[in-house]
C-alpha positions in Angstrom: 0.8 -29.1 21.8 -2.0 -31.7 22.0 -4.5 -29.0 22.6 -3.5 -27.1 19.5 -3.6 -30.3 17.4 -7.1 -31.1 18.8 -8.3 -27.6 17.9 -6.9 -27.9 14.4 -8.4 -31.4 14.1 -11.8 -30.0 15.1 -11.7 -27.2 12.7 -10.6 -29.4 9.8 -13.2 -32.0 10.7 -16.0 -29.5 10.8 -14.9 -27.9 7.5 -14.7 -31.3 5.8 -18.0 -32.4 7.3 -19.7 -29.2 6.2 -18.2 -29.4 2.7 -19.3 -33.0 2.2 -22.7 -32.5 3.9 -22.2 -35.2 6.5 -22.2 -35.1 10.2 -18.9 -34.2 11.8 -18.9 -37.5 13.7 -18.2 -39.3 10.5 -14.9 -37.4 10.4 -14.2 -36.9 14.1 -14.6 -40.4 15.3 -11.9 -41.9 13.0 -9.7 -38.9 13.6 -9.9 -39.2 17.4 -9.2 -43.0 17.1 -6.3 -42.7 14.6 -4.6 -39.5 15.6 -5.3 -39.3 19.3 -5.3 -43.0 20.1 -8.8 -42.9 21.8 -10.8 -46.1 21.9 -13.9 -46.4 19.7 -16.2 -45.7 22.7 -14.2 -42.7 23.9 -14.1 -41.3 20.3 -17.9 -41.7 19.9 -18.6 -40.2 23.3 -16.3 -37.2 22.6 -18.0 -36.6 19.2 -21.4 -36.8 20.8 -20.5 -34.3 23.5 -19.1 -31.9 20.8 -22.6 -31.9 19.2 -24.2 -30.2 22.2 -22.8 -26.6 21.8 -23.2 -26.8 18.0 -26.8 -27.9 18.3 -27.6 -25.2 20.7 -26.2 -22.4 18.5 -27.8 -23.9 15.4 -31.2 -24.1 17.1 -31.0 -20.5 18.3 -30.0 -19.3 14.8 -32.6 -21.4 12.9 -35.4 -20.5 15.3 -34.9 -16.9 14.2 -35.7 -18.0 10.7 -38.7 -19.9 11.7 -37.2 -23.3 10.9 -37.6 -24.9 14.4 -40.6 -27.0 15.2 -40.4 -26.6 19.0 -43.0 -29.2 19.9 -41.2 -32.0 18.0 -37.8 -30.8 19.2 -38.9 -31.0 22.8 -40.3 -34.5 22.3 -37.1 -35.7 20.6 -35.0 -34.0 23.3 -37.1 -35.6 26.1 -36.8 -39.1 24.6 -33.2 -39.0 23.5 -31.8 -39.9 27.0 -33.5 -43.3 26.6 -31.7 -43.8 23.3 -28.5 -42.8 25.0 -29.0 -45.3 27.7 -29.6 -48.1 25.2 -26.6 -47.0 23.1 -24.3 -47.0 26.2 -25.5 -50.5 27.2 -25.0 -51.9 23.7 -21.5 -50.1 23.3 -20.4 -51.5 26.7 -21.5 -55.0 25.9 -20.1 -55.6 22.5 -16.4 -55.9 21.6 -14.4 -52.9 20.5 -13.8 -54.5 17.2 -17.5 -55.0 16.5 -18.1 -51.4 17.4 -15.3 -50.3 15.0 -16.7 -52.5 12.2 -20.2 -51.2 12.7 -18.9 -47.6 12.5 -17.0 -48.4 9.4 -20.1 -49.9 7.8 -22.0 -46.8 8.6 -19.3 -44.6 7.1 -19.3 -46.7 3.9 -23.1 -46.4 3.7 -22.9 -42.6 4.0 -20.1 -42.5 1.4 -22.1 -44.6 -1.0 -25.1 -42.3 -0.6 -23.0 -39.3 -1.2 -21.5 -40.8 -4.4 -25.1 -41.7 -5.6 -26.3 -38.2 -4.9 -23.3 -36.7 -6.7 -23.8 -38.8 -9.8 -27.5 -38.1 -10.0 -28.5 -35.6 -12.7 -29.6 -32.3 -11.2 -33.2 -31.4 -11.6 -33.8 -28.4 -13.9 -34.7 -25.2 -12.2 -38.4 -24.4 -12.5 -39.2 -21.8 -15.1 -40.6 -18.7 -13.4 -44.0 -17.6 -14.6 -44.2 -14.3 -16.4 -46.4 -11.6 -14.9 
């Protein structure tokens, strides 16, 4: 039963993240903590691991459209393990509560930016030139 619930949670989280235009981790991390009882570190690690297959498929699809800058992507990919190591050290050396509060602050910042973007007047479409 837990597996079915996790699949449903993943689908709903992905749908909600896509509809709101935010990363799925903003939805998944609290859901994993609240509904599955995972610690903050476990929830964040699980969310980060779930990104890998999605990123691979997205890169493959977007490369076909010419939207991937391979050089920059390889540089970021090569340097990201250093960021992971720093993140792991920090996450393991601060309290669970501090990690939860930091994630909550990030979620509030993202929510505020979404509200600000939603309240902004849309820019008018450019008028096409006549031939």
